[in-house]
Backbone as a chain_set.jsonl record, in Angstrom:
{"seq": "MATSKDSGKSSQGGNGSGSAQKSGGQAPAKRGFAAMDQNQQREIASKGGQAAHQKGTAHEFDSEEARRAGQKGGEAVSRNRAHMADIGRKGGESRQSAQRAAAAAKNAGNRQGEKEG", "coords": {"N": [[14.0, 35.878, 13.995], [14.233, 34.73, 10.779], [16.968, 33.582, 9.826], [19.287, 33.052, 6.472], [19.832, 30.378, 6.475], [17.995, 29.055, 7.956], [15.684, 29.472, 6.437], [16.796, 28.106, 4.253], [16.448, 25.842, 5.335], [13.925, 25.298, 5.769], [12.896, 25.393, 3.212], [13.457, 22.93, 2.226], [11.68, 21.194, 3.513], [10.242, 20.601, 6.611], [9.462, 17.928, 7.11], [10.684, 15.787, 6.807], [11.058, 15.166, 3.975], [13.812, 15.494, 1.413], [16.826, 15.113, 2.249], [16.942, 13.34, 4.42], [14.971, 11.513, 3.668], [16.065, 10.153, 1.488], [18.036, 8.649, 3.216], [16.628, 7.442, 5.051], [15.415, 5.184, 3.673], [13.194, 5.319, 1.952], [12.594, 5.691, -1.337], [13.35, 8.366, -4.067], [10.56, 10.358, -5.092], [9.222, 9.639, -7.979], [9.938, 11.568, -11.023], [9.528, 13.483, -14.067], [10.785, 11.902, -16.939], [10.686, 9.382, -15.796], [8.612, 9.301, -14.574], [6.582, 9.139, -16.323], [4.108, 7.059, -17.904], [4.534, 3.717, -19.53], [3.818, 3.777, -21.859], [3.907, 6.269, -23.164], [6.924, 6.899, -22.799], [7.927, 4.894, -24.622], [7.041, 6.32, -27.124], [7.954, 8.588, -26.895], [11.093, 7.747, -26.997], [11.04, 6.401, -29.402], [10.523, 8.482, -31.235], [13.001, 9.63, -30.816], [14.928, 8.174, -31.788], [14.123, 7.737, -34.427], [14.917, 10.406, -35.24], [17.323, 10.198, -34.993], [17.954, 8.499, -37.261], [17.287, 9.78, -39.348], [18.808, 11.88, -39.503], [21.268, 10.832, -39.477], [22.864, 9.997, -37.75], [22.503, 7.35, -36.497], [23.231, 4.428, -35.173], [23.823, 1.102, -36.588], [24.246, -2.383, -36.305], [25.955, -4.124, -38.281], [26.149, -7.58, -39.566], [28.652, -8.846, -38.904], [29.854, -7.089, -37.23], [27.878, -7.435, -34.771], [28.529, -10.018, -34.117], [31.201, -9.797, -33.323], [30.605, -8.163, -31.094], [28.747, -10.008, -29.638], [30.257, -11.89, -29.139], [32.532, -10.397, -27.349], [30.863, -9.977, -25.437], [30.65, -12.837, -24.437], [33.026, -13.356, -23.775], [33.56, -12.015, -21.316], [31.207, -12.73, -19.517], [32.488, -15.442, -19.211], [34.621, -15.303, -18.024], [33.729, -15.094, -15.146], [34.215, -17.543, -13.274], [32.343, -18.495, -11.252], [29.959, -18.216, -11.766], [29.628, -19.601, -14.081], [30.36, -22.537, -13.431], [27.932, -22.372, -12.092], [25.999, -22.483, -13.946], [26.827, -24.617, -15.718], [26.165, -26.583, -13.779], [23.436, -26.313, -13.316], [22.561, -27.077, -15.781], [23.219, -29.715, -15.649], [21.843, -30.708, -13.715], [19.539, -30.202, -14.792], [19.428, -31.838, -17.207], [19.451, -34.644, -16.096], [17.546, -34.649, -14.359], [15.172, -34.811, -16.403], [16.306, -37.329, -17.449], [15.817, -38.776, -15.428], [12.98, -38.751, -15.416], [11.997, -39.834, -17.735], [12.821, -42.508, -17.457], [11.157, -42.926, -15.745], [8.59, -42.833, -16.544], [9.079, -44.938, -18.464], [9.269, -46.974, -16.847], [6.931, -47.056, -15.463], [5.146, -47.645, -17.277], [5.923, -50.321, -18.025], [4.865, -51.46, -15.39], [2.301, -51.155, -15.419], [1.381, -52.792, -18.019], [2.201, -55.219, -17.059], [0.378, -55.877, -14.874], [-2.112, -55.826, -16.387], [-1.951, -57.939, -17.992]], "CA": [[14.035, 36.404, 12.617], [14.965, 34.205, 10.066], [18.748, 33.615, 8.881], [19.275, 32.299, 4.81], [20.319, 28.941, 6.732], [16.751, 28.604, 8.721], [14.985, 29.511, 5.149], [17.109, 26.583, 3.232], [15.789, 24.253, 5.902], [12.25, 25.318, 5.888], [12.455, 25.312, 2.035], [13.44, 21.827, 2.079], [10.268, 20.626, 4.11], [10.635, 19.818, 7.872], [8.483, 16.906, 7.029], [11.093, 14.61, 6.492], [11.529, 15.231, 2.523], [15.086, 15.817, 1.225], [18.181, 13.969, 2.425], [16.44, 12.573, 5.543], [13.926, 10.698, 3.099], [17.102, 9.057, 1.286], [18.67, 7.425, 4.262], [15.396, 6.442, 5.336], [15.263, 3.921, 2.885], [12.456, 5.604, 1.148], [13.004, 6.116, -2.861], [12.355, 9.842, -3.852], [9.541, 10.441, -6.212], [9.703, 9.679, -9.868], [9.901, 12.792, -11.983], [9.856, 13.8, -15.257], [10.584, 10.868, -17.777], [10.627, 7.891, -15.181], [6.877, 9.477, -13.95], [5.555, 8.866, -17.669], [3.61, 5.803, -18.05], [5.514, 3.18, -19.932], [3.571, 4.034, -23.521], [4.657, 7.505, -23.274], [8.408, 6.909, -22.552], [8.192, 4.527, -25.904], [6.8, 6.982, -27.788], [9.369, 9.74, -27.152], [12.226, 7.137, -27.645], [10.912, 6.346, -30.843], [10.69, 9.836, -31.917], [14.623, 9.986, -30.957], [15.596, 7.202, -32.627], [13.576, 8.12, -36.029], [15.318, 11.987, -35.306], [18.718, 9.996, -35.348], [18.155, 8.125, -38.248], [17.047, 10.826, -40.538], [20.167, 12.942, -39.167], [22.212, 10.098, -39.863], [24.044, 9.602, -36.835], [21.928, 6.493, -35.489], [24.198, 3.177, -35.302], [22.995, -0.212, -36.795], [25.145, -3.194, -36.39], [26.12, -5.291, -39.737], [26.252, -9.235, -39.094], [30.102, -9.062, -38.414], [29.909, -6.412, -35.866], [27.107, -7.979, -34.032], [29.047, -10.961, -34.166], [31.883, -9.21, -32.78], [29.839, -7.283, -29.932], [28.583, -10.979, -29.007], [31.81, -12.64, -28.745], [32.965, -9.842, -26.243], [30.038, -10.414, -24.115], [30.602, -14.244, -23.831], [34.318, -14.014, -22.884], [33.312, -11.21, -20.235], [30.664, -13.588, -18.939], [32.973, -16.802, -19.194], [35.798, -14.882, -16.826], [33.546, -15.44, -13.94], [34.276, -19.134, -13.247], [31.335, -19.46, -10.253], [29.133, -18.064, -12.55], [30.186, -20.715, -15.324], [30.198, -23.738, -12.8], [26.667, -22.674, -11.699], [25.311, -22.664, -15.313], [27.251, -26.107, -15.906], [25.713, -27.309, -12.335], [21.953, -26.065, -13.723], [22.332, -28.058, -17.063], [23.421, -30.914, -15.763], [20.636, -31.28, -13.335], [18.075, -30.382, -15.805], [19.622, -33.334, -17.943], [19.463, -35.447, -15.066], [15.834, -35.118, -14.265], [14.892, -35.32, -17.617], [16.37, -38.953, -17.972], [14.713, -39.941, -14.218], [11.508, -38.662, -15.781], [11.682, -40.493, -18.755], [12.875, -43.957, -16.855], [10.17, -43.656, -14.637], [7.339, -42.932, -17.331], [8.822, -46.101, -19.308], [9.032, -48.086, -15.885], [5.357, -47.18, -15.394], [4.444, -48.387, -18.497], [5.875, -51.845, -18.068], [4.338, -52.039, -14.619], [0.832, -51.432, -15.958], [1.527, -53.911, -18.549], [2.205, -56.543, -16.579], [-1.095, -55.838, -14.109], [-3.22, -56.027, -16.985], [-1.747, -58.993, -19.014]], "C": [[14.778, 35.644, 12.121], [16.21, 34.367, 9.729], [18.541, 32.715, 7.748], [19.557, 30.77, 5.542], [18.891, 28.479, 7.06], [15.658, 28.237, 7.274], [15.49, 28.284, 4.521], [16.217, 25.698, 4.274], [14.531, 24.052, 5.634], [11.954, 25.143, 4.237], [12.489, 23.925, 1.421], [12.63, 20.561, 2.55], [10.976, 20.367, 5.277], [9.928, 18.605, 8.061], [9.201, 15.712, 6.513], [11.355, 14.101, 4.923], [13.093, 15.567, 2.688], [16.133, 14.885, 1.536], [17.887, 13.214, 3.29], [15.682, 11.719, 4.718], [15.103, 9.737, 2.429], [17.71, 8.283, 2.342], [17.696, 7.059, 4.861], [15.073, 5.21, 4.571], [14.149, 4.139, 1.809], [13.015, 6.17, -0.388], [12.248, 7.455, -3.231], [11.361, 9.636, -5.007], [9.961, 10.16, -7.56], [9.252, 11.082, -10.27], [10.243, 12.603, -13.347], [9.808, 12.254, -16.405], [10.312, 9.58, -17.424], [9.243, 7.986, -14.687], [5.955, 9.243, -14.828], [5.305, 7.438, -17.549], [4.642, 5.268, -19.495], [5.091, 3.66, -21.877], [3.893, 5.392, -24.082], [6.055, 7.829, -23.543], [8.622, 5.998, -23.935], [8.063, 5.376, -27.005], [7.831, 8.168, -27.922], [10.467, 9.206, -27.416], [12.19, 6.903, -28.995], [11.231, 7.551, -31.801], [12.138, 10.36, -31.939], [15.276, 9.442, -31.811], [15.359, 7.393, -34.141], [14.46, 9.409, -36.148], [16.826, 11.342, -35.645], [18.879, 9.251, -36.586], [18.098, 8.87, -39.425], [18.605, 11.929, -40.329], [21.403, 11.673, -39.613], [23.382, 9.511, -38.807], [23.51, 8.309, -35.879], [23.073, 4.962, -36.022], [23.557, 1.971, -35.817], [24.161, -0.736, -37.267], [25.074, -3.982, -37.684], [26.799, -6.575, -38.702], [27.759, -9.278, -38.419], [30.409, -8.191, -37.283], [29.219, -6.86, -34.633], [27.856, -9.365, -33.814], [30.216, -10.827, -32.907], [31.956, -8.731, -30.977], [29.509, -8.887, -28.899], [29.538, -12.324, -28.286], [32.242, -11.864, -27.383], [32.533, -10.04, -24.924], [29.875, -12.11, -23.509], [31.951, -14.447, -23.375], [33.867, -13.148, -21.511], [32.769, -12.032, -19.344], [31.686, -14.669, -18.342], [34.385, -16.612, -18.071], [35.262, -15.05, -15.434], [33.441, -16.864, -13.807], [33.113, -19.53, -12.359], [30.217, -19.432, -11.596], [28.782, -19.053, -13.643], [29.813, -22.033, -14.841], [28.519, -23.474, -12.423], [25.667, -23.068, -12.718], [25.604, -24.309, -15.8], [26.431, -26.723, -15.114], [23.993, -27.611, -13.064], [21.615, -27.394, -14.665], [22.326, -29.37, -16.833], [22.427, -31.63, -14.573], [19.589, -31.449, -13.846], [18.148, -31.703, -16.337], [19.033, -34.665, -17.288], [18.232, -35.898, -14.718], [15.13, -35.318, -15.399], [15.006, -36.679, -17.817], [15.738, -39.709, -16.874], [13.493, -39.949, -14.853], [11.214, -39.603, -16.693], [11.836, -42.094, -18.513], [11.74, -44.283, -16.11], [9.184, -43.886, -15.335], [8.058, -44.528, -17.945], [8.791, -47.496, -18.091], [7.277, -48.183, -15.386], [4.514, -47.721, -16.078], [4.619, -49.699, -18.799], [5.066, -52.028, -16.802], [2.685, -52.002, -14.76], [0.362, -52.203, -17.147], [1.396, -55.161, -18.117], [0.943, -56.666, -15.491], [-2.022, -56.478, -15.114], [-3.294, -57.391, -18.132], [-1.262, -60.12, -18.024]], "O": [[15.917, 35.524, 12.573], [16.529, 35.468, 9.282], [17.794, 31.741, 7.85], [19.374, 29.893, 4.698], [18.52, 27.479, 6.445], [15.048, 27.187, 7.067], [14.673, 27.406, 4.243], [15.348, 24.925, 3.87], [14.01, 22.98, 5.328], [10.824, 24.768, 3.926], [11.84, 23.622, 0.42], [12.761, 19.387, 2.206], [12.14, 19.968, 5.222], [9.777, 18.217, 9.219], [8.638, 14.79, 5.923], [11.747, 12.971, 4.631], [13.605, 15.851, 3.772], [16.172, 13.816, 0.928], [18.489, 12.143, 3.21], [15.754, 10.652, 5.329], [15.114, 8.565, 2.805], [17.828, 7.077, 2.125], [17.93, 5.983, 5.41], [14.412, 4.301, 5.073], [14.065, 3.353, 0.865], [13.851, 7.072, -0.432], [11.084, 7.739, -2.947], [11.492, 8.689, -5.783], [11.027, 10.505, -8.071], [8.24, 11.608, -9.806], [11.051, 11.775, -13.769], [8.741, 11.659, -16.559], [9.867, 8.723, -18.187], [8.645, 6.955, -14.379], [4.764, 9.12, -14.542], [6.173, 6.667, -17.141], [5.272, 6.005, -20.254], [5.881, 3.797, -22.812], [4.109, 5.6, -25.275], [6.426, 8.742, -24.281], [9.64, 6.369, -24.518], [8.902, 5.267, -27.9], [8.378, 8.538, -28.961], [11.187, 9.919, -28.114], [13.146, 7.146, -29.732], [11.951, 7.581, -32.799], [12.546, 11.218, -32.721], [16.101, 9.986, -32.546], [16.251, 7.234, -34.973], [14.834, 9.575, -37.309], [17.505, 11.909, -36.5], [20.007, 9.323, -37.072], [18.793, 8.621, -40.41], [19.174, 12.563, -41.218], [22.454, 12.058, -40.125], [24.394, 8.839, -39.01], [23.935, 8.172, -34.731], [23.494, 4.729, -37.155], [22.447, 1.841, -35.301], [24.936, -0.256, -38.093], [23.989, -4.449, -38.03], [27.509, -6.594, -37.696], [27.865, -9.824, -37.321], [31.202, -8.568, -36.42], [29.775, -6.741, -33.541], [27.335, -9.8, -32.788], [30.214, -11.478, -31.862], [32.794, -8.85, -30.083], [29.891, -8.982, -27.733], [29.473, -13.189, -27.413], [32.327, -12.533, -26.353], [33.114, -10.194, -23.85], [29.241, -12.506, -22.531], [32.232, -15.438, -22.702], [33.864, -13.863, -20.509], [33.443, -12.293, -18.347], [31.753, -14.806, -17.12], [34.982, -17.516, -17.488], [36.073, -15.153, -14.513], [32.442, -17.381, -14.308], [32.716, -20.691, -12.466], [29.791, -20.404, -12.221], [27.615, -19.213, -14.002], [29.079, -22.737, -15.534], [27.821, -24.486, -12.489], [24.702, -23.798, -12.496], [24.708, -25.064, -16.178], [25.783, -27.593, -15.696], [23.477, -28.709, -13.27], [20.834, -28.327, -14.483], [21.678, -30.175, -17.502], [22.26, -32.848, -14.503], [18.778, -32.358, -13.67], [17.314, -32.582, -16.125], [18.33, -35.51, -17.841], [17.819, -37.057, -14.711], [14.301, -36.221, -15.288], [14.06, -37.314, -18.283], [15.24, -40.828, -16.996], [12.866, -41.007, -14.921], [10.183, -40.255, -16.533], [11.174, -42.898, -19.169], [11.328, -45.408, -15.827], [8.603, -44.953, -15.13], [7.234, -45.424, -17.76], [8.424, -48.646, -18.331], [6.637, -49.181, -15.056], [3.421, -48.19, -15.759], [3.878, -50.32, -19.561], [4.306, -52.975, -17.005], [1.962, -52.823, -14.196], [-0.843, -52.326, -17.364], [0.687, -56.043, -18.6], [0.568, -57.828, -15.341], [-2.65, -57.498, -14.833], [-4.235, -57.752, -18.839], [-0.963, -61.234, -18.456]]}, "num_chains": 1, "name": "protein.A"}
């Protein structure tokens, strides 16, 4: 005779679904909004945005408010010193490689001119 505990286990499925599936590294199946294709999601989101504008509860940034928001984001990013050092390093590498390429092209042009003349 099945107890309430037994029936609860069987309703979760004894085939590995439920919490056992999450610990196994498999992502749960997408449901609801996440299961829709992107066009459907975009259409629904658009309707929500339109409704907010009609209701008057939608927020639109003015230029000053957008500037302040961008400044806050920049300050937050610049607090991460390792990240900023990495950005600077990549920029320096990019500039050096561009200078090397330009110098190589200039030298290649000079060499070709010497061979022909």
